[in-house]
C-alpha distance (Angstrom), angle and dihedral (degrees) to the residues before:
residue distance angle dihedral
M1 . . .
V2 3.77 . .
H3 3.77 88.8 .
V4 3.82 92.0 51.7
F5 3.83 93.5 49.8
A6 3.77 90.1 49.7
Q7 3.81 91.0 55.2
L8 3.81 91.5 48.1
A9 3.80 91.2 50.8
G10 3.78 90.7 51.0
G11 3.80 91.2 50.4
V12 3.81 91.2 51.7
R13 3.80 91.1 52.1
I14 3.82 89.5 52.5
L15 3.82 94.6 47.5
R16 3.83 96.4 43.3
P17 3.88 96.4 86.2
R18 3.78 91.5 46.4
I19 3.82 91.8 49.3
A20 3.83 90.5 49.5
A21 3.80 91.6 49.9
T22 3.79 91.2 49.1
C23 3.80 91.5 51.1
L24 3.81 91.8 49.6
L25 3.79 91.5 50.6
A26 3.79 91.1 49.5
K27 3.81 90.4 50.5
E28 3.82 91.5 52.4
L29 3.77 91.4 49.2
V30 3.79 90.3 52.5
L31 3.83 91.1 50.7
I32 3.78 92.1 48.7
G33 3.78 90.0 50.6
T34 3.80 91.5 54.8
M35 3.88 96.1 49.3
P36 3.84 116.5 105.1
D37 3.80 119.0 -110.7
T38 3.83 107.1 -108.2
S39 3.79 98.1 170.8
G40 3.79 90.8 102.3
M41 3.81 93.0 49.3
E42 3.83 98.8 57.8
E43 3.81 95.6 69.3
P44 3.84 96.7 56.3
H45 3.79 90.2 47.1
H46 3.81 90.4 51.7
Q47 3.79 90.8 48.7
D48 3.81 91.1 50.5
T49 3.80 89.8 52.5
L50 3.80 92.4 50.8
A51 3.80 91.3 47.7
H52 3.80 90.7 50.9
E53 3.81 91.5 50.2
E54 3.81 90.8 50.2
D55 3.81 90.6 50.5
V56 3.80 91.4 50.9
R57 3.79 91.2 47.5
A58 3.81 91.1 49.9
L59 3.81 90.8 50.5
L60 3.80 91.3 50.2
V61 3.80 91.6 50.2
A62 3.80 91.3 47.4
G63 3.79 90.8 49.0
K64 3.80 91.4 49.5
R65 3.79 91.9 49.9
A66 3.79 91.5 48.4
E67 3.80 90.9 51.4
E68 3.82 91.0 48.5
A69 3.80 89.3 49.8
R70 3.82 91.3 52.1
R71 3.80 91.5 47.1
E72 3.80 91.6 49.2
A73 3.80 90.3 47.8
R74 3.80 90.9 54.8
A75 3.81 90.7 48.2
R76 3.79 94.1 49.9
V77 3.78 100.2 38.9
I78 3.82 100.6 37.3
L79 3.81 113.7 13.3
F80 3.81 97.1 44.8
P81 3.84 96.3 59.3
L82 3.81 90.7 39.9
V83 3.81 92.3 56.4
V84 3.81 91.9 44.2
F85 3.80 90.4 50.6
A86 3.82 90.3 47.0
G87 3.80 88.8 54.9
W88 3.80 91.0 52.6
A89 3.82 91.6 48.2
I90 3.81 94.6 48.8
I91 3.82 95.0 54.9
H92 3.81 87.3 65.2
T93 3.79 92.8 55.8
P94 3.82 134.5 67.4
L95 3.83 87.2 -104.4
M96 3.80 87.5 80.8
N97 3.81 88.1 74.7
V98 3.81 87.6 65.1
F99 3.81 91.9 55.5
R100 3.80 97.5 36.4
G101 3.80 90.9 102.8
F102 3.81 91.4 63.0
Q103 3.80 90.9 56.7
I104 3.81 90.5 49.7
W105 3.79 90.7 48.8
T106 3.81 91.1 49.3
H107 3.82 87.7 53.0
E108 3.79 90.7 53.5
F109 3.80 91.9 45.6
G110 3.80 86.5 55.9
H111 3.81 88.7 61.0
A112 3.80 91.8 42.2
T113 3.80 96.4 51.2
V114 3.80 91.7 56.5
A115 3.80 89.5 47.1
W116 3.82 93.7 48.9
W117 3.79 93.7 46.6
S118 3.81 88.3 49.5
G119 3.81 92.7 52.2
Y120 3.83 99.5 -103.9
R121 3.78 129.0 129.6
A122 3.80 112.8 -115.1
I123 3.81 135.2 168.2
P124 3.83 114.1 -163.7
L125 3.81 112.6 -150.0
P126 3.83 125.4 -163.4
I127 3.82 91.0 -128.3
G128 3.79 96.3 78.3
W129 3.79 96.6 -89.0
T130 3.81 137.6 102.9
N131 3.79 120.6 -162.4
L132 3.78 105.1 -138.0
E133 3.81 131.8 -177.6
F134 3.78 118.0 -149.1
D135 3.81 98.5 -146.9
K136 3.78 120.5 82.1
S137 3.79 114.5 -112.3
T138 3.78 123.7 -147.0
V139 3.81 88.2 -161.0
V140 3.81 91.1 59.9
Y141 3.78 91.4 48.7
V142 3.82 94.4 48.2
C143 3.82 94.8 44.2
L144 3.80 93.6 49.7
L145 3.80 90.9 44.8
F146 3.81 89.5 51.4
L147 3.82 92.3 51.7
L148 3.79 92.9 47.6
G149 3.79 90.2 46.4
A150 3.81 90.7 51.2
L151 3.80 89.9 50.9
A152 3.80 91.9 49.4
T153 3.81 93.2 47.1
S154 3.81 95.4 46.9
S155 3.78 91.3 46.2
W156 3.78 92.9 49.5
R157 3.81 92.7 49.2
E158 3.80 91.3 51.5
R159 3.83 90.8 44.3
K160 3.79 93.4 -116.0
R161 3.78 96.7 147.3
V162 3.81 96.7 175.2
T163 3.80 95.7 59.5
A164 3.79 90.7 40.9
G165 3.81 89.3 54.6
I166 3.81 92.2 47.0
A167 3.80 90.6 51.8
A168 3.81 90.9 49.9
V169 3.82 91.9 51.6
L170 3.81 91.2 48.9
I171 3.81 90.9 50.8
V172 3.81 90.6 53.7
A173 3.82 91.1 46.3
Q174 3.81 90.3 50.6
A175 3.80 92.5 52.6
Y176 3.82 91.9 48.3
M177 3.80 96.0 46.5
T178 3.80 93.3 45.3
W179 3.81 101.3 44.4
V180 3.83 107.5 18.4
L181 3.82 111.5 27.9
P182 3.85 112.0 97.2
E183 3.79 113.5 -112.8
S184 3.81 94.1 -124.2
T185 3.79 91.2 52.5
G186 3.80 89.5 48.0
D187 3.81 91.1 53.0
T188 3.80 91.9 51.5
L189 3.79 91.0 45.7
G190 3.80 89.7 50.7
S191 3.81 91.2 53.6
F192 3.78 91.3 46.8
A193 3.82 92.7 47.5
G194 3.81 95.4 69.6
V195 3.80 95.5 73.3
G196 3.79 88.7 20.4
G197 3.79 89.1 58.8
E198 3.77 90.2 53.7
F199 3.79 86.1 60.2
Y200 3.79 104.7 39.1
L201 3.81 99.6 31.5
S202 3.80 92.1 49.7
T203 3.80 90.7 47.7
L204 3.80 92.0 48.4
S205 3.81 89.6 48.5
M206 3.79 89.8 55.9
L207 3.80 96.3 42.6
A208 3.81 89.9 48.3
F209 3.81 85.5 69.6
F210 3.81 87.2 79.3
V211 3.81 96.0 46.0
R212 3.80 121.2 97.7
F213 3.78 106.9 -139.8
P214 3.84 122.8 -169.8
E215 3.81 114.2 -74.7
K216 3.81 93.5 -109.8
F217 3.82 90.0 67.6
R218 3.85 92.0 64.7
W219 3.79 87.8 -144.7
G220 3.81 96.7 156.3
Q221 3.82 96.7 87.8
C222 3.83 100.8 19.3
R223 3.80 90.7 62.2
Y224 3.82 91.9 72.6
F225 3.80 91.0 60.4
F226 3.81 93.1 49.6
L227 3.80 90.7 44.8
F228 3.79 91.1 54.3
I229 3.82 95.6 45.4
G230 3.79 90.5 44.0
A231 3.80 91.3 52.5
L232 3.81 92.7 49.6
T233 3.78 93.1 48.8
F234 3.79 95.9 44.0
W235 3.79 97.3 50.1
R236 3.80 91.9 44.1
V237 3.80 95.6 53.0
F238 3.82 93.5 37.0
E239 3.79 94.3 54.9
F240 3.81 91.1 43.3
W241 3.82 94.1 56.8
I242 3.78 92.0 42.5
G243 3.80 83.7 56.4
V244 3.81 90.7 50.6
A245 3.80 90.1 51.3
S246 3.82 91.4 49.0
G247 3.82 93.8 45.3
T248 3.81 98.7 -112.4
E249 3.81 92.0 107.4
T250 3.82 133.0 38.5
I251 3.79 130.8 -135.9
P252 3.82 108.5 -89.6
Y253 3.81 105.3 -120.0
G254 3.80 122.1 -177.7
T255 3.79 126.9 25.9
M256 3.77 135.8 -70.3
V257 3.81 92.2 -121.3
N258 3.83 101.0 45.3
G259 3.79 101.0 25.5
A260 3.78 137.1 -119.9
D261 3.82 93.9 -48.2
D262 3.80 93.7 63.0
V263 3.81 106.5 112.7
G264 3.79 89.5 -160.4
G265 3.80 93.2 74.6
D266 3.80 122.0 122.2
M267 3.80 94.9 -109.7
N268 3.80 90.7 46.0
K269 3.81 90.6 54.1
L270 3.79 91.7 48.8
V271 3.81 90.2 52.8
Q272 3.82 89.7 47.7
A273 3.83 87.6 52.6
G274 3.82 89.4 57.5
W275 3.79 101.8 -93.7
T276 3.81 117.9 141.8
E277 3.80 123.0 -142.2
A278 3.79 89.4 -110.5
R279 3.79 91.1 53.6
I280 3.80 92.3 48.0
T281 3.79 92.6 49.5
T282 3.80 95.4 43.2
T283 3.80 93.0 47.5
Y284 3.80 94.1 52.0
V285 3.81 92.6 44.6
I286 3.81 90.9 50.5
L287 3.81 90.3 47.1
G288 3.81 90.2 50.3
G289 3.80 91.7 49.1
A290 3.80 91.6 48.4
C291 3.81 90.4 50.5
L292 3.80 90.8 49.8
V293 3.81 91.3 50.4
A294 3.82 90.2 47.8
L295 3.80 89.9 50.4
I296 3.81 93.4 51.3
A297 3.81 92.3 44.0
G298 3.81 91.7 48.3
Y299 3.80 91.3 50.5
G300 3.79 92.3 48.8
A301 3.81 93.2 47.8
A302 3.81 92.6 47.0
V303 3.81 93.0 49.8
T304 3.81 92.6 47.3
L305 3.81 92.5 49.0
N306 3.78 92.5 46.8
L307 3.81 92.9 50.2
K308 3.80 89.4 52.2
R309 3.79 90.4 52.1
L310 3.80 90.7 49.4
S311 3.80 93.0 51.8
A312 3.82 90.7 46.7
S313 3.81 92.3 51.7
R314 3.82 93.5 54.9
């Protein structure tokens, strides 16, 4: 009997770890069976998290847009007139000699724009001269049409209707000036467009400050440079022709390169085309006045529109 009990005791010692492990496993199974089923609760929690993230993202975007609107309002309402006034002040100082080349270049671009829109090759130089070819070029027409088409397409895709409309008008003007406009009229227009370009190109440079071009043009910072140069050029040429009308200045005959005796100057060509000095002076003064009115109207419209956007964003 003693031998039998000894064997049983040994068997219990061997089975004890296995029995303990089995009891522990059974206990865990019981606990698992009593836990609530949360599989259906995870999805709503995940959806709530996503909704919260979308709300935060929307608030950040709205805040960014509001800040951009305030920054644009400051630029349009305050910085624009300050830069324009600075341009007027500088033309009455020796500093204007530093920027004189930009006015000359704007003059030459006036000649060049008429040439390009009429299908001619032209290279405006900041020395008072524009290299111009007298045969129409299909390459010039196609290249300019491509650039205007790219501007119209990019503007339309980014929903910038103003620049898209401007590009469309310029495309129509290019077709008319290249294929319909009489050559003699084009020549007279090209002579007129030197000083004329100082008026309308400078005004367009300033008004372009309010235009939202496609992002690829990086217009946001460049516009300040064109605004400043446009202001300098406009006030300089405007005051000069007011002086011509009042008798304190004289019509600038000749050319910058060959002097006042050069009969190939812009004013000389206008006289040869039948224009009188009174007509030349009156036309430029009227053009200057129209540009000034357009500038004031553009500023007023831009400020009004921007204030409406600010009130809508609040």
